[in-house]
VEXTOR-384067 format. One record per residue (C-alpha): x, y, z; residue in three letters. Coordinates in steps of 0.25 Angstrom, whole numbers, m for minus. Example, Ala and Ser with C-alpha at 12.3 -4.5 7.8 and 13.67 -1.06 7.14 Angstrom:
<rs>
<r <49,m18,31>,"ALA"> <r <55,m4,29>,"SER"> 
</rs>
This chain:
<rs>
<r <43,m180,348>,"MET"> <r <32,m190,353>,"SER"> <r <26,m178,361>,"PHE"> <r <24,m170,348>,"PHE"> <r <17,m182,341>,"LYS"> <r <8,m186,352>,"ASN"> <r <m6,m180,348>,"LYS"> <r <m11,m180,362>,"ASN"> <r <0,m170,367>,"TYR"> <r <m2,m162,354>,"ARG"> <r <m16,m159,357>,"THR"> <r <m18,m160,372>,"ASP"> <r <m24,m147,377>,"PHE"> <r <m17,m149,390>,"LYS"> <r <m3,m148,383>,"ILE"> <r <m8,m135,377>,"LYS"> <r <m11,m129,390>,"LEU"> <r <2,m134,396>,"LEU"> <r <10,m128,385>,"THR"> <r <3,m115,386>,"ALA"> <r <5,m114,401>,"PHE"> <r <19,m118,401>,"VAL"> <r <22,m108,390>,"THR"> <r <16,m97,398>,"VAL"> <r <23,m101,411>,"LEU"> <r <37,m102,404>,"LEU"> <r <35,m88,398>,"ILE"> <r <31,m83,412>,"VAL"> <r <43,m88,418>,"PHE"> <r <51,m80,408>,"MET"> <r <44,m67,412>,"PHE"> <r <52,m56,421>,"PRO"> <r <50,m59,435>,"THR"> <r <49,m49,447>,"GLY"> <r <46,m37,439>,"GLU"> <r <32,m33,437>,"THR"> <r <28,m35,422>,"ILE"> <r <24,m21,416>,"GLU"> <r <25,m15,402>,"SER"> <r <39,m13,398>,"GLU"> <r <42,2,395>,"VAL"> <r <52,7,385>,"ASN"> <r <60,20,384>,"VAL"> <r <53,30,376>,"GLY"> <r <39,25,377>,"SER"> <r <28,32,384>,"ILE"> <r <23,28,398>,"TRP"> <r <8,28,395>,"ILE"> <r <3,22,409>,"GLN"> <r <0,31,421>,"ASP"> <r <12,37,429>,"ASP"> <r <20,26,435>,"LEU"> <r <22,28,450>,"ILE"> <r <32,20,458>,"ALA"> <r <25,12,469>,"SER"> <r <38,10,476>,"LYS"> <r <52,15,477>,"THR"> <r <61,8,468>,"PHE"> <r <75,9,462>,"GLU"> <r <77,13,447>,"ILE"> <r <85,2,441>,"LEU"> <r <95,4,430>,"LYS"> <r <93,0,416>,"ASP"> <r <97,m15,415>,"ALA"> <r <107,m12,404>,"GLU"> <r <113,0,411>,"THR"> <r <114,m8,424>,"TYR"> <r <121,m19,417>,"LYS"> <r <131,m10,410>,"LYS"> <r <134,m3,423>,"GLU"> <r <137,m17,430>,"ARG"> <r <145,m21,418>,"GLN"> <r <153,m8,419>,"ALA"> <r <155,m10,434>,"ALA"> <r <160,m24,432>,"ALA"> <r <170,m19,421>,"ALA"> <r <176,m9,431>,"ARG"> <r <180,m21,441>,"VAL"> <r <195,m24,440>,"LEU"> <r <199,m38,441>,"PRO"> <r <202,m43,455>,"VAL"> <r <216,m49,458>,"PHE"> <r <220,m55,472>,"ILE"> <r <234,m53,477>,"ARG"> <r <239,m65,484>,"ASP"> <r <253,m63,491>,"ASP"> <r <253,m77,496>,"ASN"> <r <256,m81,481>,"VAL"> <r <268,m72,481>,"ALA"> <r <273,m78,494>,"ARG"> <r <271,m92,490>,"ALA"> <r <278,m89,476>,"SER"> <r <290,m82,483>,"LEU"> <r <291,m93,494>,"ASP"> <r <291,m104,483>,"SER"> <r <302,m97,475>,"LEU"> <r <311,m95,487>,"LYS"> <r <310,m110,491>,"ARG"> <r <314,m114,476>,"TYR"> <r <325,m104,476>,"ASN"> <r <331,m110,489>,"LYS"> <r <329,m124,483>,"PHE"> <r <336,m120,470>,"LEU"> <r <348,m115,478>,"GLN"> <r <351,m129,484>,"GLN"> <r <362,m138,477>,"ARG"> <r <353,m145,467>,"LEU"> <r <358,m154,456>,"SER"> <r <355,m150,442>,"LYS"> <r <344,m160,440>,"GLU"> <r <337,m155,453>,"GLU"> <r <338,m141,449>,"PHE"> <r <332,m144,436>,"PHE"> <r <321,m153,442>,"LYS"> <r <316,m143,453>,"TYR"> <r <318,m129,446>,"ILE"> <r <305,m124,441>,"PRO"> <r <311,m119,427>,"LEU"> <r <312,m124,413>,"SER"> <r <324,m132,410>,"ASN"> <r <331,m120,403>,"SER"> <r <328,m110,415>,"SER"> <r <333,m121,425>,"ALA"> <r <346,m123,417>,"GLU"> <r <348,m108,418>,"ILE"> <r <345,m108,433>,"PHE"> <r <355,m120,435>,"TYR"> <r <366,m114,428>,"ARG"> <r <365,m101,435>,"PHE"> <r <365,m108,449>,"LYS"> <r <377,m115,445>,"ARG"> <r <385,m104,438>,"ASN"> <r <379,m90,439>,"PRO"> <r <391,m84,433>,"ALA"> <r <388,m91,420>,"SER"> <r <376,m81,417>,"PHE"> <r <385,m69,416>,"GLY"> <r <386,m57,425>,"ASN"> <r <372,m57,432>,"LEU"> <r <368,m48,444>,"GLN"> <r <365,m61,452>,"ILE"> <r <376,m70,455>,"ARG"> <r <370,m83,461>,"SER"> <r <358,m92,460>,"PHE"> <r <354,m88,474>,"ARG"> <r <353,m73,469>,"ASN"> <r <345,m78,457>,"LEU"> <r <335,m85,466>,"LEU"> <r <334,m73,476>,"ASN"> <r <331,m64,464>,"LEU"> <r <319,m73,460>,"SER"> <r <314,m71,474>,"GLU"> <r <316,m56,474>,"GLU"> <r <309,m55,460>,"LEU"> <r <297,m63,464>,"ILE"> <r <295,m54,476>,"LYS"> <r <295,m42,467>,"ARG"> <r <284,m48,458>,"ILE"> <r <275,m52,470>,"TYR"> <r <276,m38,476>,"GLN"> <r <270,m32,463>,"ARG"> <r <261,m44,460>,"GLY"> <r <258,m54,449>,"LEU"> <r <244,m55,443>,"ILE"> <r <239,m68,437>,"ASP"> <r <234,m62,424>,"GLN"> <r <241,m55,413>,"SER"> <r <239,m40,411>,"TYR"> <r <231,m44,398>,"GLN"> <r <221,m53,405>,"ASP"> <r <217,m42,415>,"ILE"> <r <208,m33,407>,"LYS"> <r <208,m21,416>,"ARG"> <r <220,m12,419>,"ASP"> <r <219,m13,434>,"SER"> <r <216,m24,444>,"ILE"> <r <211,m26,458>,"THR"> <r <220,m33,467>,"VAL"> <r <215,m38,480>,"ARG"> <r <225,m42,492>,"GLN"> <r <217,m46,505>,"GLY"> <r <207,m36,508>,"LYS"> <r <213,m25,499>,"TYR"> <r <212,m23,484>,"GLU"> <r <218,m13,475>,"ARG"> <r <218,m9,460>,"ILE"> <r <231,m10,452>,"TYR"> <r <234,m9,438>,"PRO"> <r <236,m23,433>,"LYS"> <r <250,m20,428>,"THR"> <r <254,m17,443>,"PHE"> <r <256,m32,444>,"PHE"> <r <264,m42,436>,"PHE"> <r <257,m51,427>,"ASP"> <r <264,m64,422>,"ILE"> <r <270,m56,409>,"SER"> <r <275,m44,417>,"SER"> <r <281,m52,428>,"VAL"> <r <289,m60,419>,"SER"> <r <295,m47,413>,"GLU"> <r <297,m41,426>,"PHE"> <r <305,m54,431>,"ILE"> <r <314,m54,419>,"GLU"> <r <317,m39,420>,"SER"> <r <320,m40,435>,"TYR"> <r <329,m52,433>,"LEU"> <r <337,m45,422>,"ARG"> <r <339,m33,431>,"ALA"> <r <342,m40,444>,"ASN"> <r <349,m53,439>,"ALA"> <r <355,m51,426>,"GLY"> <r <352,m50,411>,"ASN"> <r <353,m65,408>,"ASN"> <r <342,m70,400>,"ASP"> <r <343,m85,404>,"GLU"> <r <343,m82,419>,"LEU"> <r <332,m71,418>,"VAL"> <r <323,m81,410>,"SER"> <r <326,m92,420>,"ALA"> <r <324,m84,432>,"LEU"> <r <311,m78,427>,"THR"> <r <305,m92,424>,"GLU"> <r <309,m96,438>,"TYR"> <r <302,m84,445>,"ILE"> <r <289,m85,436>,"LEU"> <r <288,m100,441>,"TYR"> <r <286,m95,456>,"PHE"> <r <278,m82,452>,"LEU"> <r <263,m84,454>,"LYS"> <r <253,m72,453>,"PRO"> <r <249,m66,466>,"ASN"> <r <238,m57,460>,"ILE"> <r <227,m66,455>,"ASN"> <r <215,m62,448>,"PHE"> <r <202,m66,455>,"SER"> <r <190,m69,446>,"TYR"> <r <180,m70,458>,"ASP"> <r <184,m57,464>,"ASP"> <r <184,m50,451>,"THR"> <r <170,m55,448>,"GLN"> <r <165,m51,462>,"MET"> <r <171,m37,460>,"ALA"> <r <163,m36,447>,"ILE"> <r <150,m41,454>,"GLN"> <r <152,m31,465>,"ILE"> <r <154,m20,455>,"ALA"> <r <142,m24,447>,"MET"> <r <133,m25,459>,"ASP"> <r <137,m11,464>,"ARG"> <r <131,m5,451>,"VAL"> <r <118,1,456>,"PRO"> <r <105,m5,449>,"LYS"> <r <97,8,452>,"VAL"> <r <98,22,447>,"ILE"> <r <88,28,456>,"GLY"> <r <75,27,464>,"ILE"> <r <60,29,461>,"VAL"> <r <52,32,474>,"ASN"> <r <39,27,477>,"GLU"> <r <27,35,471>,"ASN"> <r <37,42,461>,"GLU"> <r <33,42,447>,"ARG"> <r <41,33,437>,"ILE"> <r <35,38,424>,"VAL"> <r <23,47,421>,"ALA"> <r <12,44,411>,"LYS"> <r <16,47,396>,"HIS"> <r <31,49,400>,"ASP"> <r <41,43,390>,"ARG"> <r <49,32,396>,"ILE"> <r <63,36,398>,"THR"> <r <75,27,401>,"PRO"> <r <74,32,416>,"GLU"> <r <59,30,417>,"ILE"> <r <60,16,411>,"LYS"> <r <71,12,422>,"GLN"> <r <61,17,432>,"LYS"> <r <50,9,427>,"ILE"> <r <58,m4,425>,"ASP"> <r <64,m2,439>,"SER"> <r <50,0,445>,"TYR"> <r <45,m13,438>,"ARG"> <r <56,m21,444>,"ILE"> <r <54,m14,458>,"ALA"> <r <39,m18,457>,"LYS"> <r <43,m32,453>,"GLY"> <r <51,m34,466>,"GLU"> <r <39,m31,474>,"GLU"> <r <32,m43,469>,"ILE"> <r <29,m54,480>,"THR"> <r <28,m69,478>,"TYR"> <r <13,m67,475>,"LEU"> <r <16,m56,466>,"GLY"> <r <25,m65,458>,"LYS"> <r <15,m76,457>,"ILE"> <r <4,m66,452>,"THR"> <r <14,m60,442>,"GLN"> <r <18,m74,437>,"SER"> <r <3,m76,434>,"ILE"> <r <2,m63,427>,"GLY"> <r <14,m67,418>,"LYS"> <r <7,m80,415>,"PHE"> <r <m5,m73,411>,"LEU"> <r <3,m62,403>,"HIS"> <r <9,m73,395>,"VAL"> <r <m4,m81,394>,"GLY"> <r <m12,m69,388>,"ILE"> <r <0,m67,378>,"ILE"> <r <m2,m81,373>,"LEU"> <r <m17,m82,374>,"LEU"> <r <m20,m75,361>,"PRO"> <r <m10,m84,354>,"PHE"> <r <m16,m97,360>,"ILE"> <r <m30,m92,356>,"LEU"> <r <m25,m90,342>,"TYR"> <r <m19,m104,341>,"ILE"> <r <m32,m110,347>,"TYR"> <r <m41,m103,338>,"LEU"> <r <m34,m102,325>,"PHE"> <r <m22,m112,325>,"ARG"> <r <m29,m125,330>,"LYS"> <r <m18,m134,323>,"LYS"> <r <m8,m127,333>,"ILE"> <r <m17,m127,345>,"TYR"> <r <m20,m142,343>,"ASN"> <r <m5,m146,343>,"ASP"> <r <2,m144,356>,"ASN"> <r <16,m146,349>,"VAL"> <r <13,m133,341>,"ARG"> <r <9,m126,354>,"ILE"> <r <21,m131,361>,"LEU"> <r <30,m125,349>,"LEU"> <r <23,m112,350>,"ILE"> <r <25,m112,365>,"SER"> <r <40,m115,363>,"ILE"> <r <42,m104,354>,"VAL"> <r <35,m94,364>,"PHE"> <r <44,m99,375>,"LEU"> <r <57,m99,367>,"PHE"> <r <55,m84,363>,"VAL"> <r <51,m81,378>,"SER"> <r <63,m88,383>,"PHE"> <r <72,m80,374>,"PHE"> <r <66,m67,379>,"ALA"> <r <68,m71,393>,"TYR"> <r <82,m75,391>,"LEU"> <r <86,m62,385>,"ILE"> <r <79,m55,397>,"TYR"> <r <87,m64,407>,"GLN"> <r <100,m61,400>,"LEU"> <r <98,m46,402>,"ASP"> <r <102,m43,388>,"LEU"> <r <101,m29,382>,"PRO"> <r <87,m25,380>,"VAL"> <r <88,m26,365>,"GLU"> <r <91,m41,366>,"ALA"> <r <76,m43,368>,"GLU"> <r <75,m42,353>,"LEU"> <r <82,m55,352>,"LEU"> <r <70,m63,357>,"VAL"> <r <66,m71,345>,"PRO"> <r <51,m68,344>,"VAL"> <r <53,m67,328>,"ALA"> <r <58,m81,328>,"ALA"> <r <46,m86,336>,"SER"> <r <37,m79,326>,"SER"> <r <44,m86,314>,"MET"> <r <43,m100,321>,"LEU"> <r <29,m99,324>,"LEU"> <r <26,m94,310>,"THR"> <r <33,m105,303>,"ILE"> <r <28,m116,312>,"ILE"> <r <14,m111,312>,"PHE"> <r <9,m99,304>,"ASP"> <r <11,m84,303>,"SER"> <r <m1,m81,313>,"ARG"> <r <4,m90,324>,"VAL"> <r <18,m84,321>,"GLY"> <r <13,m70,323>,"PHE"> <r <4,m72,335>,"TYR"> <r <15,m80,341>,"GLY"> <r <24,m68,339>,"THR"> <r <15,m59,346>,"VAL"> <r <14,m69,358>,"VAL"> <r <30,m71,358>,"THR"> <r <32,m56,357>,"ALA"> <r <23,m53,369>,"LEU"> <r <29,m64,378>,"ILE"> <r <43,m59,376>,"VAL"> <r <39,m45,378>,"ALA"> <r <33,m49,391>,"GLY"> <r <46,m56,395>,"LEU"> <r <53,m43,392>,"ARG"> <r <43,m35,402>,"GLY"> <r <31,m33,393>,"ASN"> <r <39,m26,382>,"ASP"> <r <29,m21,372>,"TYR"> <r <40,m16,362>,"ILE"> <r <47,m29,363>,"PHE"> <r <34,m36,360>,"ALA"> <r <31,m27,348>,"VAL"> <r <45,m29,342>,"MET"> <r <44,m44,342>,"ASN"> <r <30,m44,337>,"ILE"> <r <34,m36,325>,"VAL"> <r <47,m44,322>,"ALA"> <r <40,m57,325>,"GLY"> <r <28,m54,316>,"ALA"> <r <37,m51,304>,"LEU"> <r <45,m63,307>,"ALA"> <r <32,m72,306>,"ALA"> <r <29,m64,293>,"TYR"> <r <42,m68,287>,"THR"> <r <39,m83,289>,"VAL"> <r <24,m84,287>,"ARG"> <r <26,m90,273>,"ASP"> <r <39,m97,274>,"ILE"> <r <44,m103,262>,"LYS"> <r <58,m108,267>,"ASN"> <r <67,m108,279>,"ARG"> <r <76,m97,274>,"ASN"> <r <64,m88,274>,"GLN"> <r <65,m87,289>,"ILE"> <r <78,m79,288>,"PHE"> <r <71,m68,280>,"ARG"> <r <63,m65,293>,"SER"> <r <76,m58,298>,"PHE"> <r <72,m45,290>,"ILE"> <r <58,m45,295>,"PHE"> <r <61,m48,310>,"ILE"> <r <72,m37,310>,"LEU"> <r <62,m27,303>,"MET"> <r <52,m30,314>,"GLY"> <r <62,m27,325>,"TYR"> <r <68,m15,318>,"PHE"> <r <55,m8,316>,"ILE"> <r <51,m11,330>,"SER"> <r <64,m7,336>,"ILE"> <r <64,6,328>,"VAL"> <r <50,9,332>,"ALA"> <r <51,7,347>,"PHE"> <r <65,13,347>,"GLY"> <r <61,26,341>,"LEU"> <r <49,26,350>,"GLU"> <r <58,24,363>,"ARG"> <r <69,34,358>,"PHE"> <r <79,22,357>,"ASP"> <r <92,26,352>,"THR"> <r <98,21,339>,"LEU"> <r <107,12,347>,"ASN"> <r <96,6,355>,"GLN"> <r <88,3,342>,"MET"> <r <101,m2,335>,"GLY"> <r <104,m12,346>,"PHE"> <r <89,m17,346>,"SER"> <r <90,m19,331>,"LEU"> <r <103,m27,332>,"ILE"> <r <95,m37,342>,"TYR"> <r <83,m37,333>,"ALA"> <r <92,m40,321>,"ALA"> <r <98,m52,329>,"SER"> <r <84,m57,332>,"ASN"> <r <80,m56,317>,"ALA"> <r <92,m64,313>,"LEU"> <r <90,m74,324>,"ILE"> <r <75,m77,323>,"SER"> <r <75,m83,309>,"PRO"> <r <87,m92,313>,"VAL"> <r <81,m96,325>,"LEU"> <r <68,m99,318>,"THR"> <r <75,m107,307>,"TYR"> <r <82,m115,317>,"GLY"> <r <70,m118,327>,"LEU"> <r <60,m121,316>,"ILE"> <r <68,m133,312>,"ILE"> <r <68,m139,326>,"PHE"> <r <53,m135,328>,"ILE"> <r <49,m143,315>,"GLU"> <r <56,m155,320>,"LYS"> <r <53,m155,335>,"ILE"> <r <39,m151,334>,"PHE"> <r <35,m158,321>,"ALA"> <r <30,m145,315>,"ILE"> <r <29,m143,300>,"THR"> <r <32,m129,296>,"THR"> <r <30,m123,282>,"ASP"> <r <45,m124,281>,"LEU"> <r <44,m139,282>,"THR"> <r <33,m139,272>,"LEU"> <r <40,m130,262>,"LEU"> <r <52,m140,263>,"GLU"> <r <42,m151,259>,"LEU"> <r <38,m144,246>,"THR"> <r <52,m147,241>,"ASP"> <r <50,m156,229>,"PHE"> <r <63,m163,233>,"ASN"> <r <57,m169,245>,"HIS"> <r <58,m184,243>,"PRO"> <r <43,m187,243>,"LEU"> <r <40,m177,233>,"LEU"> <r <51,m181,224>,"LYS"> <r <46,m195,225>,"GLU"> <r <32,m191,222>,"LEU"> <r <36,m183,210>,"ALA"> <r <44,m195,205>,"ARG"> <r <35,m207,208>,"LYS"> <r <21,m200,208>,"ALA"> <r <22,m188,199>,"PRO"> <r <7,m187,197>,"GLY"> <r <5,m187,212>,"THR"> <r <17,m177,213>,"PHE"> <r <10,m167,203>,"ASN"> <r <m3,m169,210>,"HIS"> <r <3,m165,223>,"SER"> <r <10,m153,218>,"MET"> <r <m3,m148,212>,"VAL"> <r <m11,m150,225>,"ILE"> <r <1,m143,232>,"GLY"> <r <m2,m131,224>,"THR"> <r <m17,m132,226>,"MET"> <r <m17,m133,241>,"VAL"> <r <m6,m122,243>,"GLU"> <r <m15,m112,235>,"SER"> <r <m27,m116,243>,"ALA"> <r <m21,m116,256>,"ALA"> <r <m17,m102,255>,"GLU"> <r <m31,m99,252>,"GLU"> <r <m37,m105,264>,"ILE"> <r <m25,m101,274>,"SER"> <r <m20,m116,275>,"ALA"> <r <m5,m119,274>,"ASN"> <r <m1,m119,260>,"PRO"> <r <13,m125,262>,"ILE"> <r <7,m136,270>,"LEU"> <r <m4,m139,260>,"ALA"> <r <6,m139,248>,"ARG"> <r <15,m149,255>,"VAL"> <r <4,m158,259>,"GLY"> <r <m1,m158,245>,"ALA"> <r <14,m162,240>,"TYR"> <r <14,m174,250>,"TYR"> <r <0,m178,251>,"HIS"> <r <1,m190,240>,"ASP"> <r <15,m195,243>,"ILE"> <r <10,m208,246>,"GLY"> <r <7,m210,231>,"LYS"> <r <23,m212,230>,"LEU"> <r <21,m227,235>,"ILE"> <r <12,m231,223>,"GLU"> <r <11,m219,213>,"PRO"> <r <4,m226,202>,"THR"> <r <m8,m229,211>,"GLY"> <r <m12,m215,208>,"PHE"> <r <m17,m210,195>,"VAL"> <r <m9,m197,195>,"GLU"> <r <4,m206,194>,"ASN"> <r <m1,m216,184>,"GLN"> <r <6,m212,171>,"THR"> <r <m1,m222,162>,"GLY"> <r <m15,m226,159>,"THR"> <r <m16,m238,169>,"GLU"> <r <m21,m235,183>,"ASN"> <r <m17,m246,193>,"ILE"> <r <m30,m245,200>,"HIS"> <r <m37,m251,188>,"ASP"> <r <m32,m264,192>,"LYS"> <r <m34,m263,207>,"LEU"> <r <m45,m265,216>,"LYS"> <r <m52,m253,222>,"PRO"> <r <m47,m257,236>,"GLU"> <r <m32,m259,231>,"GLU"> <r <m33,m245,224>,"SER"> <r <m38,m238,236>,"VAL"> <r <m27,m244,245>,"LYS"> <r <m16,m238,235>,"ILE"> <r <m24,m225,236>,"ILE"> <r <m25,m225,251>,"ILE"> <r <m11,m230,253>,"ASP"> <r <m5,m217,247>,"HIS"> <r <m9,m210,259>,"VAL"> <r <m3,m220,269>,"VAL"> <r <10,m221,261>,"LYS"> <r <10,m206,260>,"GLY"> <r <10,m204,275>,"ILE"> <r <21,m215,276>,"GLU"> <r <29,m208,266>,"LEU"> <r <27,m194,273>,"ALA"> <r <31,m199,286>,"LYS"> <r <43,m206,280>,"GLU"> <r <48,m193,274>,"TYR"> <r <44,m185,287>,"ASN"> <r <34,m176,281>,"LEU"> <r <27,m168,292>,"PRO"> <r <14,m173,297>,"GLN"> <r <7,m161,291>,"GLU"> <r <10,m166,277>,"ILE"> <r <8,m181,281>,"ILE"> <r <m7,m176,284>,"ASP"> <r <m9,m173,270>,"PHE"> <r <m7,m187,265>,"ILE"> <r <m19,m194,272>,"PRO"> <r <m28,m181,273>,"MET"> <r <m28,m177,258>,"HIS"> <r <m37,m189,256>,"HIS"> <r <m44,m189,270>,"GLY"> <r <m54,m200,271>,"THR"> <r <m59,m198,257>,"MET"> <r <m64,m211,249>,"VAL"> <r <m56,m215,237>,"ILE"> <r <m69,m215,228>,"LYS"> <r <m64,m220,215>,"TYR"> <r <m60,m233,221>,"PHE"> <r <m72,m234,231>,"TYR"> <r <m81,m233,219>,"GLU"> <r <m73,m243,211>,"LYS"> <r <m74,m252,223>,"ALA"> <r <m89,m251,224>,"LYS"> <r <m91,m254,210>,"GLU"> <r <m82,m267,211>,"LEU"> <r <m87,m272,225>,"TYR"> <r <m100,m265,227>,"GLY"> <r <m103,m253,237>,"GLU"> <r <m107,m262,248>,"ALA"> <r <m93,m270,248>,"ASN"> <r <m84,m257,248>,"VAL"> <r <m81,m250,261>,"LYS"> <r <m79,m235,258>,"ILE"> <r <m68,m234,270>,"ASP"> <r <m59,m243,262>,"GLY"> <r <m59,m233,251>,"TYR"> <r <m57,m221,260>,"ARG"> <r <m43,m214,264>,"TYR"> <r <m40,m215,278>,"LYS"> <r <m39,m200,281>,"GLY"> <r <m38,m192,289>,"PRO"> <r <m46,m180,283>,"LYS"> <r <m38,m167,281>,"PRO"> <r <m37,m159,294>,"ASN"> <r <m31,m146,288>,"THR"> <r <m33,m137,277>,"LYS"> <r <m21,m141,270>,"GLU"> <r <m24,m156,270>,"THR"> <r <m38,m153,265>,"ALA"> <r <m33,m144,254>,"LEU"> <r <m24,m156,249>,"VAL"> <r <m36,m166,250>,"MET"> <r <m44,m157,241>,"ILE"> <r <m33,m153,232>,"ALA"> <r <m29,m167,230>,"ASP"> <r <m43,m172,225>,"ALA"> <r <m45,m159,217>,"CYS"> <r <m32,m160,209>,"GLU"> <r <m33,m175,207>,"SER"> <r <m47,m174,202>,"THR"> <r <m45,m162,193>,"VAL"> <r <m32,m169,187>,"ARG"> <r <m41,m181,183>,"ALA"> <r <m51,m172,175>,"MET"> <r <m50,m174,160>,"THR"> <r <m56,m160,157>,"ASP"> <r <m54,m151,170>,"PRO"> <r <m62,m139,167>,"THR"> <r <m62,m128,178>,"PRO"> <r <m77,m131,181>,"GLN"> <r <m73,m146,183>,"LYS"> <r <m61,m143,191>,"ILE"> <r <m70,m134,200>,"GLU"> <r <m81,m145,201>,"ASN"> <r <m70,m155,205>,"VAL"> <r <m64,m146,216>,"ILE"> <r <m78,m143,222>,"ASP"> <r <m82,m157,222>,"ASN"> <r <m70,m162,228>,"ILE"> <r <m70,m152,239>,"ILE"> <r <m85,m155,242>,"GLU"> <r <m82,m170,242>,"ASP"> <r <m71,m168,253>,"ARG"> <r <m80,m159,261>,"ILE"> <r <m92,m168,260>,"SER"> <r <m83,m180,264>,"ASP"> <r <m79,m173,276>,"GLY"> <r <m64,m173,272>,"GLN"> <r <m62,m158,275>,"LEU"> <r <m69,m158,289>,"ASP"> <r <m56,m158,297>,"ASN"> <r <m48,m148,288>,"SER"> <r <m53,m135,293>,"THR"> <r <m56,m130,279>,"LEU"> <r <m68,m120,278>,"THR"> <r <m78,m118,267>,"PHE"> <r <m70,m105,264>,"ARG"> <r <m57,m113,263>,"ASP"> <r <m64,m123,254>,"ILE"> <r <m69,m112,244>,"LYS"> <r <m55,m107,243>,"LYS"> <r <m49,m121,241>,"ILE"> <r <m59,m123,229>,"ARG"> <r <m55,m110,223>,"GLU"> <r <m40,m113,224>,"SER"> <r <m41,m127,219>,"PHE"> <r <m50,m123,207>,"LYS"> <r <m40,m112,203>,"ASN"> <r <m28,m121,203>,"ILE"> <r <m34,m133,197>,"LEU"> <r <m41,m126,186>,"ILE"> <r <m28,m118,183>,"GLY"> <r <m21,m131,182>,"GLN"> <r <m31,m138,173>,"HIS"> <r <m36,m126,164>,"HIS"> <r <m38,m129,149>,"LYS"> <r <m26,m126,140>,"ARG"> <r <m26,m123,125>,"ILE"> <r <m21,m135,117>,"ARG"> <r <m9,m133,108>,"TYR"> <r <m10,m135,93>,"PRO"> <r <m9,m150,89>,"LYS"> <r <m10,m154,104>,"GLN"> <r <m18,m166,101>,"ASP"> <r <m7,m171,92>,"GLU"> <r <4,m168,102>,"MET"> <r <m4,m176,113>,"GLU"> <r <m7,m188,104>,"ASN"> <r <4,m190,94>,"ASN"> <r <19,m191,97>,"LYS"> <r <29,m186,87>,"LYS"> <r <39,m196,81>,"GLU"> <r <54,m194,82>,"GLY"> 
</rs>
């Protein structure tokens, strides 16, 4: 991840240009090629342009779904193709005859058992029959020779009919095509034997012509099956070729529109037939495009995508400088756009049903951009993504509107996300957005209930997938791009975090101080449109460096003794300044995000530690004291949130130290602290405006005055405070 940590790469303007250029180029490559890009028309809408006249004669192409179904039906009608090979029959019969001749020779029992291709039990039966046929009872055959001749006669009969190499159950059709040489015929599959039926036929034939001896019938059946090989074999290649030929014979066209013939008149309603003509005309015009035309069209597509992205780029440049100045964030936005675009391209290429376009996860991109950045970036990103995928679908206005509605609602549901489980509540809102859009446009186009129902099924799938996809991707994005989302910040507010637990145990005063500041800055951040969660988490962790030496800070000193009373000013200053250095080290050790680490040095900026600076001047003389030795190292706050913590830290500490905090005194303290930070230039880099400063003043006053208001003393309270009861 060294690339993401390299500041030059993160801010280089050339990288921004390259990212934008490559993003547009990749999206252009996904646009439909060949066809002229015109507005998509939908059945039921009104043609508001001038009469559309054909500039050339063209064929009316069938609807893609209809053509696909017809091809599938043609393929389904093709019968499986089998090849009849009589050479197999001749070879099997010749082999049987040679073996029969061999077995009739004078063979010893050992030779007979060695060479006969039968199981031992069947070989034993054959041998006994050869030696003494009479021992098998009154049979129609009287000799071993007759038995072997019967096997030859039987195998001839089988091959005259034919033996296929598949079982009847494996052949899904009732009939098959059988090819022999140049000729082919269609037969019922049961016209031929399969391996099961041929065994039954052999056994039946033998009982009728040899005798009803089970042992002999079984042995002879085994013997014949050994030599029997299928002579009608299934041909996968020929079957696939036949399927392809049948599919290719399905006509693509249903008619012709002649040159100068009117395709649709102005104010006519678009019917399915008219839509087919318009779509066919667009494709026909696309086929006319020359090489030069393709180049100019590509330039047009590039400009098309560019003008979609331009308003978003201007918005980021003018109003989201933090994003604009970070190439990693720009790259992340680009990846989100490309991811959704590729998904739309993939669905288009797979030639799925038209309703499948509703699976494009525009809503997921809306949620990702909102969680990573903010709701405005999420909404504007939704519009851009919806327009891009609509362009990929042939400038489909309806598709764009559907995704803008669903995506906007998805962004709305996660704009103030409190935990990761909240993502899954987006399902209802995404589905609602698609439902309203599908019904609205469906009624306008006279869609059937079935059509709208199928669209809703795909929309529901998208509504379910988008939150899951968002949940999964956000984890990887946070890790890979070192992005801190509000989800990460919310997890850091858990008081069970090791650093907060240690702070509460070792430095309870600092912990309480941090919690109060967290409340102050969160409220003020909402008033000035800063990030309340970031401000609160920054306040929680801004003083974690005090864990190293908690008694060096007055809020953690439970007794009356202050260790700084015995230390030199420069020693005290080192302890004070070290809490910033140690805090940064602890934050890195516990892998806190950089956005939180920034609060640790920035909440003091480059302020002078005045108490010890004045003490040093009294001890050593002003001329002998260098002010830089008593100044925090900075940097100054560079965001509204870090500036809020700086002001709140000083205000809360000062008011807490007051002996008699009246509302007027508290107000004066807050005003003086803010003016002191402004005059010292500590807020120059924070982007706070005077209007923001006014709102911060009011917010801090209300909270601190509320915390330190006077209360009625209980009866005998002095006695309770000063005397301890015995026993």
